[in-house]
C-alpha positions in Angstrom: -24.8 14.0 14.5 -21.5 16.2 13.3 -19.0 15.0 11.0 -16.5 12.5 11.7 -13.2 11.1 10.5 -15.0 7.8 9.7 -17.3 9.7 7.3 -14.5 11.7 5.7 -12.2 8.4 4.9 -15.2 6.9 3.2 -15.1 9.5 0.5 -12.8 7.9 -1.8 -14.7 4.7 -1.3 -17.9 6.2 -2.8 -16.3 8.2 -5.6 -14.8 4.7 -7.1 -18.2 2.6 -6.4 -20.7 1.7 -9.1 -23.8 3.3 -9.0 -26.6 1.6 -8.6 -29.8 3.6 -7.5 -32.1 5.5 -10.4 -33.2 7.9 -8.2 -37.2 8.8 -8.5 -38.7 12.2 -10.8 -39.0 13.5 -7.4 -35.6 13.4 -7.0 -33.9 14.2 -9.9 -36.2 17.1 -11.1 -34.6 19.1 -14.0 -30.6 18.9 -15.2 -29.0 22.0 -13.9 -26.2 22.7 -16.5 -24.1 25.8 -14.7 -20.9 27.4 -16.2 -18.4 27.8 -13.0 -15.2 30.1 -13.7 -12.6 30.2 -10.9 -11.1 33.8 -10.3 -7.5 33.8 -8.9 -8.1 36.6 -6.0 -10.6 38.8 -4.3 -8.9 41.5 -6.8 -10.0 39.6 -9.6 -13.4 39.6 -8.0 -14.1 43.0 -7.7 -12.6 44.1 -11.4 -15.4 42.1 -12.7 -17.8 43.4 -10.3 -16.8 47.0 -11.3 -17.5 45.6 -14.8 -20.7 44.3 -14.8 -22.4 47.1 -12.7 -24.8 47.2 -9.9 -26.3 43.9 -8.8 -29.9 43.5 -9.0 -29.4 41.6 -5.6 -26.9 40.4 -3.5 -27.3 37.6 -0.8 -25.7 36.0 2.3 -26.1 32.7 2.2 -25.0 29.7 4.6 -25.1 26.2 2.9 -25.5 23.3 5.4 -25.1 19.4 4.2 -26.1 16.0 5.4 -25.5 12.4 4.6 -26.7 9.2 6.3 -24.6 8.1 8.7 -23.2 5.0 6.6 -23.1 7.3 3.3 -26.2 6.3 2.1 -26.5 9.4 0.1 -22.9 10.4 -0.9 -22.4 6.8 -1.8 -24.7 7.2 -4.7 -23.0 10.5 -5.5 -26.0 12.5 -4.1 -26.5 15.2 -1.2 -29.0 17.1 1.1 -28.4 20.7 1.3 -30.2 23.5 3.1 -29.4 26.9 2.1 -30.2 29.7 4.5 -30.5 33.7 3.1 -32.6 35.9 4.6 -35.6 34.7 6.2 -35.4 31.7 3.6 -34.4 28.4 3.7 -34.3 25.7 0.5 -34.2 22.5 0.7 -32.0 21.0 -2.5 -31.2 17.3 -3.7 -28.7 17.3 -6.2 -27.0 13.5 -7.7 -24.4 12.9 -10.4 -22.6 15.9 -10.3 -19.8 16.4 -12.7 -17.6 19.2 -13.9 -15.8 19.1 -16.8 -13.7 22.4 -18.0 -16.2 24.7 -16.3 -19.4 23.4 -16.9 -21.0 21.6 -14.4 -24.3 19.1 -14.8 -26.3 17.5 -12.4 -29.7 16.5 -11.3 -31.6 18.7 -9.0 -34.7 19.2 -7.2 -35.6 21.9 -4.5 -37.9 23.4 -2.8 -38.7 26.4 0.1 -39.1 24.7 3.4 -39.6 26.5 6.9 -36.4 28.4 7.7 -37.3 27.8 11.6 -38.1 24.0 11.3 -35.3 23.5 9.1 -32.5 25.5 11.7 -34.0 22.9 14.3 -32.9 20.1 11.7 -29.4 20.8 11.7 -28.8 20.8 15.5 -31.3 17.7 15.8 -31.5 16.0 12.4 -34.6 14.1 13.9 -36.8 17.3 13.8 -36.3 16.8 9.8 -39.9 14.7 10.8 -41.5 18.5 11.3 -40.5 19.8 7.8 -43.2 19.5 5.2 -41.4 18.8 1.9 -42.3 15.9 -0.8 -38.9 16.1 -2.0 -37.5 15.3 1.5 -39.9 12.5 2.0 -39.0 11.0 -1.4 -35.4 11.5 -0.3 -35.4 9.2 3.1 -38.3 6.9 1.3 -35.9 6.1 -1.6 -32.8 5.8 0.5 -34.6 4.0 3.7 -33.7 6.3 6.1 -35.3 7.9 9.0 -34.4 11.4 10.1 -32.4 10.5 12.7 -30.0 8.4 10.8 -29.0 11.5 8.9 -26.0 13.0 9.9 -25.0 17.1 9.7 -21.8 17.6 7.8 -21.7 21.3 8.2 -20.9 23.3 5.8 -19.9 27.0 4.4 -20.7 30.5 3.8 -20.9 32.7 0.9 -21.4 36.0 -0.3 -23.4 36.3 -3.7 -24.2 39.1 -6.3 -26.6 38.8 -8.8 -26.3 40.3 -12.5 -27.8 40.5 -15.3 -25.9 39.7 -17.9 -26.3 39.0 -22.1 -29.6 38.2 -21.1 -28.9 35.5 -18.6 -28.6 35.6 -14.9 -24.9 35.8 -13.5 -24.0 35.0 -10.0 -20.5 36.4 -8.5 -19.3 34.5 -5.2 -17.3 34.5 -2.3 -17.2 31.3 -0.6 -15.8 31.4 3.1 -14.1 28.1 3.9 -12.3 27.1 7.0 -9.1 27.4 4.7 -10.0 30.8 3.3 -12.1 32.4 0.6 -12.5 31.4 -3.0 -13.9 33.3 -5.8 -16.3 32.0 -8.7 -18.2 33.0 -11.6 -21.6 30.6 -12.1 -24.3 31.1 -14.7 -27.1 28.6 -15.5 -27.9 28.3 -19.1 -29.0 26.0 -21.7 -26.0 26.7 -23.7 -22.9 26.4 -21.6 -20.3 26.3 -24.2 -21.0 29.5 -26.0 -21.6 31.2 -22.5 -18.2 30.3 -21.2 -16.5 31.5 -24.5 -18.3 34.9 -24.0 -17.4 35.1 -20.2 -13.7 33.8 -21.1 -13.5 36.7 -23.7 -14.7 39.2 -21.2 -12.2 38.3 -18.3 -9.4 38.2 -20.6 -9.8 41.8 -22.2 -10.3 43.2 -18.5 -7.3 41.1 -17.7 -8.8 38.9 -15.3 -6.8 35.8 -13.7 -9.5 33.1 -13.8 -9.3 29.1 -14.0 -12.1 26.5 -15.4 -13.4 25.5 -12.5 -13.2 21.3 -12.0 -15.2 21.1 -8.9 -18.0 22.0 -6.9 -18.3 24.0 -3.8 -19.5 20.8 -1.7 -16.2 18.8 -3.2 -14.0 21.3 -2.1 -15.5 21.6 1.2 -15.4 17.7 2.2 -11.7 17.6 0.7 -10.8 20.2 3.0 -12.5 18.6 5.9 -10.7 15.0 4.8 -7.4 17.1 5.1 -8.3 18.2 8.6 -9.4 14.7 9.6 -6.2 13.5 8.6 -4.3 15.9 10.3 -5.3 15.2 13.4 -5.0 12.0 13.2 -1.9 12.0 12.0 -0.4 14.9 14.1 3.4 15.5 13.8 
């Protein structure tokens, strides 16, 4: 199954729908609290990278997302993601994500899975039967889904540079969408307001153009796909 116009037209509806499902502890995992700040251009990204010094790691990531054929996950503001990097794959379930003034809060559960089996599931979701993951089993059980009733939505790639900064792990992302690249600073922290203030001061002192993020990477991807589907169904 691949992304369809029907699934994209349903997106605005699920954003307005009342949440009815309380996910289990296996799926909610922990609450992720993250500061997200968008940079205006690649030049701003490189200026910040120069200020931060040598990264301790660089990851080329591929992010692939799944929903139920009838939007069973997205209707509850949940998403299933496979993230491939190096010779690894991490399965993540996120739910109830909200971004306000550059601070994202979301429930998150994740764990490593076999990358070859994950790749097979991207091409045929029925192959998820072969993936050994308590999180995936809990997801399918709670939403009463079979792997074959999941739909691969596609995804995007990003280059992530990882730095140590002020005692935290800071991630500098260049995300590659069909419509173009975006640039973002992210850091997971228990004190997001303090870090946001520190990062804004750093960016301003080096004349780096930025704005506080108001959405997630996944939401940008879905919005672009909806626009693409709408344009295809209404050619000029």
